N, C-alpha and C positions, 0 to 999 in steps of 0.2 A: 696330099695337098695340105698345107699349112692353113690353119684357121685364120682367115682375112680379118675377122672380126675381133681377134684377140688384141691386137694393138690398140683398137678403138676402146676396147673395154679398159684396158690397163690405162689409157690415156684419161678416160672420163673419170675412173677411179681416182687417180693422182690429182686430177682438177679439183674434183669434190674434196679429197682429203686436205689438199693445201689452200683451198678458197678462203679468203677472210671470214666470209659469212659463216663458213663451216666452223671455224675457228672460235667465232663469237657464239654461236649457238652452243657448242661444247663446253666454252669457258662458263656460260650462263648456267648450263645444267650442273657441272661440277659445283660451281658457287652455291647452287640451291641445295645440292646434297649436302653441303656442311651444314645447312640451316635445318633440313628437313630429317636428316638421318642421324642416328647418334653414333658419333665417332669417337675414337680414343684421340688425345691430344696431337699424337704422331700422325694418325690417319688424317685428321683435319689439315694438318700443316702440309702434308703430301699432297692431299687433293687440291688445297688452295694454290699450291706451286703449280701443280699441272695446269690449273685454270689460268694462272698468270701467264704461263709458258705458252700456252694457245692463244692467249688473248691479244688480238691484233690491233686494237684502238688505244690511245693515250689514255682517253678520260676513264675507261674501264679498268685499263691496267694500273692506273694510278690508285683508284679505290681499291683493288686487290692488294697492292702493294701497302696501304695503310692497313688493311686486315691483316695481311701477313706480318707487319711489324707489330701490331698488337698481340697477335698469337705467339710470337717469338717471346714478347716481354712477359707474357703469362706462363709460357712453359716452363714446367718444373724439370730440371735435369734428370730426376730421378724417375720420371714418368716416361722418358723417351724410349721407345721400341726401336733399337738399334738395328733390328734384324729387319724391320719395314722399310730402314732408309738403304739398305744394300746387304748383298752378302758378306757375312764375317770373313775378315781375311784369315789364312791358315795361320799366320803369325801376326798378330795386331801391332808388333814392335817393327815390323819390316816396312819400310817406305821405299820401294824399290826405285821409284821413279824421281824420288826427292833428290835436290842438287844444293850443296851449300856454295853460294856464291862469295860470300865473304864472312870471315869470322869478327866477333866483337873486337874492338880496339879500345885500348885504354882512354880515360876521359870520357867515358859514355858514348863512345862512337859505336853506333848497333851494327850488327851482322846483318846479313841477307840470306834468307832461305827461300828457295823456289819448290814449290811441290804442284806439278800437273797432274791432271786427271782427278775427277770428282772422288772416285772410290780412296784415292790416296788421302784427300783432304780429312776424311772422317777418321782415318786413324791417328790424326792428331788430338781427337776431342773425343774418342771414345771413353767410357768408364775406365778407370786406372791411369788415365792420360791427362784427365780434365784438370787434376790440380797442379800440373806441371805448366798449364798454359800460360798463366801469368807470367812466371819466371821466364818461360820462352819469349814471351812478347816483350818483357823488358829490356832482352839484350838482342833481339832479332825483329828484323821487319820480314812479313811474309807475303810472298808474292804466288797467288793462284795461278794456274794453268787451266781455264776450262775446256773443255772437248767437245761442246754441243752449243748450238744456239737456236732461239733465244733463252737467256736465263728468265726464270730462276729455277735451279735444280734443287732439291732437298739438301743436298751436301753444301751448297753455296749458303743456305739459311743456317745450317749448323754452324759454319765458319763466323758468319755474323754473330750468332749467338754467343759463342764462346771466346771468339778473339777480342780482347780488349782494345779499343783504339782503332786507328787507321790499319785498313786491310787492303792491299794493293791486288790488282788482277789483270793478267792479260786478257785479251779479247779472242772470241771465236769469229766475231764479225764486229766490224767497225760501228755498225748500227747499235750493236749492244751497249755503247758507253753510257747511252741516255737511259737505258733500262737498268743498268748497275746503279747509277746514281740515284733512280727511283726506289730502288729495293732499299737501299740503306745509305746514309751518310757516311757510314764508315768505309765504304767501298770506294777506292779510288782506281778508276780505270785507267791503264796504261795504254797509248795508242800504239801497240805492237800486237800481231796476231799470235797465236800458238803457233801457226806454221812459219813463224819468221826466224827460225833458228836452225835451219839446214846448213849442212858442212859442204862448201862447194867441193873441197878436196876430195871426199868421197866418190865423186863422179870423173874427177879429172882423168884416172887412167883409162876411161872407156871412151874419151872424146876422140873424134876424127875416125871412128869405125865405120865400117859400111852400112848404111841405113836400108837394112834389107827387110825391115818390117814396115808395112804401111800405118797400122795402127797399134797403140798398146793401150790397155786399160788397167791401172793399178787401183784396185778396189776390193775390199772384203766383199762376200758373197751374201750379204744381208739385203733384204728387199729394197732399202732405200736408196741403194746404189743402182738400182733401175737397170741393170744388165739388159733387160728385155727391149730398151730402145735401140741398143746395139744390135740385138739380134734381128729386130725388126728392119734397121736400116741396111743389114747385111743381104736382106732378100733382094734388095736393088743395087747395092755397091758391086764393082766388077768382081767377078769370081777370082781373078788374079791377085786380089788384096790379100796381105799375108797380115794376119791379127792374132795378137797375143793377149790373153788374159792373166793377169798376176793378182793374187789374192788368197785369203785364208778363209776357211769357213766361219760363219757367224750368223746370227739371228735364226739359228735352225735351219741353215741351208748349207750344204756342201758342194762338192764338184758333181756328184751324180745328180743332185737338184738343178744346178746350173746347166748341165748338158741336156737335161730333161726339159727344162723350159726351151732351150735354143731348137730341140728337135721338134717341139710344138710351132715354132715359126719356120721349120724347114731348113735350117742353117747348123745342124748339128756338126756338119763336117767342115765349117768354114773358119775355124779359129782353134789354137793350141792353148792349154792352160798349163800354168805354173802353180801349184798349191803349196803353200807355205814357202815362198821363195826367200832365200838368205838376201842380207843386205846387199851383197856382191850381185846376186842374180837381178835384184831391183835396179842398181845402177846401170849395170850392162845392158840389160833389155830396154831400160828407158832411153838410152842413147844409141840404140840400134833403130828406134822406130822414127817415123818421118813426123807423126802427130801422136799426142796423147790425149784421151778424151776421159771427162768427169761427168757423168750425167745424173747424179744426184739432183732432185729439187730442193732438198733442205739437209743440211748438216752443219758440222763446226767450220773450222777453217780449212780442212783438207791438205794436210802436209804432202800428198801425192802431187799436187800442183806445183809446189815450191821445188820438190824434187825433181819432177819433169823439167823444170826451167833450167835448173843447176846441170842437168843432162843435155841441155841446149836442143830441148824439145818442145814445141810450141804447144800450148795446151787449149782444148775447147771445151767450154762448158755451155750448158743450155740457158737460153734467155730466160731472165726471170728467177733464176736460181738463187735461193738464199744460202750461199756459200761463202764463207768469208774472204777465201783467196780469190774470189772474182775481182777483188782490188787489185790484184797484181796483173789482170789481163788488160792489154792495150794492143797497139799496132807493132808492137816488137815482140811480143810474149804470145800472141795467140788471137783466138776469137769467141765470141759468143754465138752459139748455133740455134737455130730454129728447130724446135722440137718437131714440129710438123713437117718439116722438110730437112729432116736431119741428114738423110742419105746424100741428097743434093750439096747440102753444106759441107758434109764431110770430104766429099769427093773434091769439091773445090779447096778446101782446107788442106788436102794432102798434096793437091797439085801446086799450091801455093807456099807449102812448107819451108823451102829453101829461101825465101825472102824474109823470114823472121831472124830475130837476134836474141833469144830468150836469155841466153846465160850472161851475156852482156849487161842486159838490163838487171839481171837478179843480182849478179854481183855488186853491183851499185846501189840496191835499195834493200834487198830482203835477206842477205846472208846473216850468219850469226855474229859475225864481226860488226857489220853495220847495226844489228840490233842490240848488241851489247853497250856500244857506244850511246845509242839513244837511251837505254836503259840506265847507264851509268850518269848521264847528264841529269836525267830526272832524280836519281837519289842524290846526288851531289848538290843540286839546287835545293831539295828539299830539306836536307840536312842544314844548308846554310840558312834556311828560312827558320828552321828550328832553333837556331843557334847552337847547333852540334858540330863538333870536328868532324872533317872528312880528309883522312890521311891516307887511305887504301881504297883503290878502285875495285870495283867488281870483276871477279874471275871470268872470263868469256867461257861460255859454254854452247854446246851444239845439242840438239835432240834428234837422236836416232831412235831406235826401239826405247832406249833410255836416255836419260841426259848424261853427257860426257865432257869431260875437259880435253879438247882436242889436242893440246900440248901436253905429252907425257910428262915433262918435267914439272908442269904445273899440277898434274894430278898427283905425282908424287909429293909436291911440297904441299898439297892440301891435305893429304892423308891423316897428319897428325891432328889437324883441327876437325876432321870428320870423326875420328876415334874419340876425340874430347868431347864433341857433341853427344855421341852415342852413350858414353860413360856418364855424362850429366843427365840427358832426357830420357835415356831408354830407348831411342829410336834409331836404327840403322837406315841410313840414307843410301840405299841401294846400290846401284853400280855406277855411280857418278865418278868415283874415284879410280875406276880403272883406267889403266893406260891405254891408249889407242892402239889398235892392230898394226901389224907391221905394214900391211896394205895402206892403210889409212896414214901412216907417218910417210909412206913414200908419196902418197898422193899431195901430202901437204906441201911439198916442195915444188910440184908439177906446176 
């Protein structure tokens, strides 16, 4: 007999963890720690960043930002404990997710470099690379791609510390734009989410197949993904439902932990799992499902939402979730679900799934082509305001596990510029130069 109090305990714990009063209290405690406890400069910066991250109110957040800016001004680069900021990379010269969007052109026309994920940003500023930052900034604009919300993260503060001048950033949530501006006047938020770069062609070969899954959930196994909500709902949903979980171990949890949790709800036999799915597994199985669910209360932009939409699968998220891609949910793409009535809402969602048209909407609003056009217009207009020439547009790019140039001929054309970048700055820009796979090339004409 499943523990009927388990869901209530989990729900209460989530409510307390994410309540604004909790955030305000913990932020105040962290701020107080910086005053009462002796800390290294790096520890103090990390603690203040955590306090600002949790702070729900504008006046207190603005005060913390002023303190963060003062702390950054005082920070001696020689005193930074880089190990405290994140696990050192195996090869600090490797930036595997970075992508060159434009090489510099004659006449002072700047190039554009995009680097997603906070751990990748730090590789631009670690000791041994800092003396090249000014040279890099002279010839390139930098676009950061955050993975979590709300800011700030310590890596963002390092970017503000070391990058001279204007620093562009995508968003994990549109609400983060105000916070970015408050953190530093250097930061220029771009009104595009980090999940705005999916390639519709990757899903095209799988469209039109039988929808033989009722529910799919594409999510890593970390606790913040809240699989327990689905397990609780499965106690009430029809036993005929076919449910598939796609994900990777994370946050100290693997498939065994996931199944053990499901057993506690009495639903261990109600779903299948694919661990570490390939990209083709993801596209194929999203396109098999009637609906896709994301049950996080808080995370970044959540690329799984965009991928589901391009698989023509409507998405359900929970009411009140701080997830960037809730901006994509409307009467054509999906619905917001009541956490306290999840089983009822999911059953209605599955029954009405055929009435949605998610891929049509996504093609018009969030494909990498659409996002590249928005980004290109922004940079072209900024160059005009700066009195700089603009003779070459940005290279379109899509984000999969890494950033790629979807057109193989453009990947080949960019390779000499990527090689020149590495020779000059000692940084290897990952795998963005790879030609697309044959399957993706075929999909591109579909």
